[in-house]
C-alpha positions in Angstrom: 4.5 1.8 42.4 6.1 5.2 41.3 8.4 5.9 38.4 12.1 6.4 38.7 13.1 10.0 38.6 16.0 11.3 36.6 17.2 14.6 35.3 20.0 13.9 32.9 21.0 16.1 30.0 23.6 15.2 27.3 25.3 17.2 24.7 26.6 15.0 21.9 28.7 15.9 18.9 29.8 13.8 15.9 31.3 14.4 12.5 30.9 13.1 9.0 33.5 10.6 7.7 36.7 12.5 7.0 34.9 15.7 7.9 33.4 15.8 4.4 30.9 18.7 4.0 27.8 16.5 3.4 25.4 18.5 5.5 24.6 21.2 3.0 21.8 23.7 3.1 19.6 21.4 0.9 19.6 18.5 3.3 20.5 19.8 6.8 16.9 20.5 7.9 15.7 17.0 7.0 18.8 15.4 8.7 18.2 17.4 11.9 14.5 16.6 11.8 15.1 12.8 11.6 17.6 13.1 14.5 15.0 15.0 16.5 12.3 12.3 15.7 14.6 9.4 16.6 15.3 11.0 20.0 11.6 11.3 20.6 11.1 7.6 19.7 13.9 6.7 22.1 12.2 8.7 24.9 15.2 11.1 25.0 13.4 14.4 24.5 15.5 16.5 22.1 16.1 20.1 23.1 18.3 21.3 20.2 20.0 19.9 17.0 22.5 22.0 15.1 25.8 22.0 13.4 27.6 22.9 10.2 28.4 21.0 7.0 30.7 18.5 8.6 29.3 17.8 12.1 26.2 17.7 14.3 25.4 18.7 17.8 22.5 17.3 19.8 21.2 18.3 23.2 18.6 16.1 24.8 17.2 14.8 28.0 18.5 11.3 28.6 16.8 8.3 30.1 19.1 6.2 32.2 17.9 2.8 30.8 19.7 3.7 27.5 23.5 4.1 27.1 24.9 7.1 25.3 26.5 4.8 22.7 23.1 3.3 22.0 21.6 6.8 21.5 24.4 7.8 19.1 24.1 4.5 17.2 20.4 5.0 16.7 20.5 8.6 15.6 23.5 8.1 13.4 21.8 5.1 11.8 18.5 6.9 11.2 20.2 9.9 9.7 22.6 7.8 7.5 19.6 5.9 6.2 17.8 9.1 5.3 20.8 10.5 3.4 21.8 7.3 1.6 18.3 6.1 0.7 16.1 9.2 0.5 18.1 12.4 0.0 21.1 11.2 -2.0 20.3 7.7 -3.2 23.4 6.1 -4.9 25.9 8.1 -2.8 27.7 6.5 0.1 27.4 8.7 3.2 29.0 7.8 6.5 29.5 9.3 10.0 32.9 9.0 11.8 32.9 6.2 14.3 33.8 8.6 17.1 31.7 11.0 19.0 31.9 13.4 22.0 29.4 13.3 24.9 29.1 15.8 27.7 26.8 15.8 30.7 25.3 19.0 32.0 22.9 20.2 34.7 19.5 21.7 33.9 21.0 25.1 34.7 23.5 24.7 31.8 20.8 23.7 29.2 20.0 27.2 28.0 23.6 28.1 27.3 24.3 24.9 25.5 21.1 25.1 23.5 22.0 28.6 22.4 25.5 27.4 21.4 24.1 24.5 19.3 21.4 26.7 17.6 24.0 29.3 16.6 26.7 26.9 15.2 27.0 28.8 11.9 27.6 32.1 13.7 30.2 30.6 16.1 32.1 28.9 13.3 32.0 32.0 11.1 33.2 34.3 14.0 35.7 31.8 15.4 33.9 31.8 18.7 33.5 28.1 19.1 34.3 26.4 22.4 37.0 23.8 21.6 35.9 21.5 24.4 32.3 21.4 23.0 33.5 20.7 19.4 35.5 17.5 20.3 34.5 14.3 18.7 37.2 12.1 20.1 
C-alpha cells in the first residue's frame, strides 16, 4: 500500500507576550535551533526560522495528520521550556496566545524563505509585508 502524498507549506508567525524583546542576540540562535529540531521531530521539515527580538517566523512543510495549532503549541512549548529552564532560569518567559498562519504553494517558498531569513533587514528598512507580520 502506498503512502499519502501531500505538498503543504505553512508560514507561521507568533510574538512574545506583550511584544517584550526577549529574543536577544545571546539566545536567538538557540531558540531558533530548538524550533527547527521540534519541527523535525514532528515530521514537518523546517525550511526557515527567523524573526527579531519580539517575534518569530517559521516556514515548514506540513504533514496533514497534524493541525497548525498542534504544531504551534509544540514549537512554542519547546522554545519556552528552553528559555525558562536552560537559557534564563528563574525568569518567566511567555509567548502570546495568538499566532498567524499562512499557506503557500511550493513556488512561493523561496520568496517567503528569503523574507524570513532577512527579518532584521526588513524591519530596519521598513520593508516588512504587513500581512506576513500579523499574529492575530
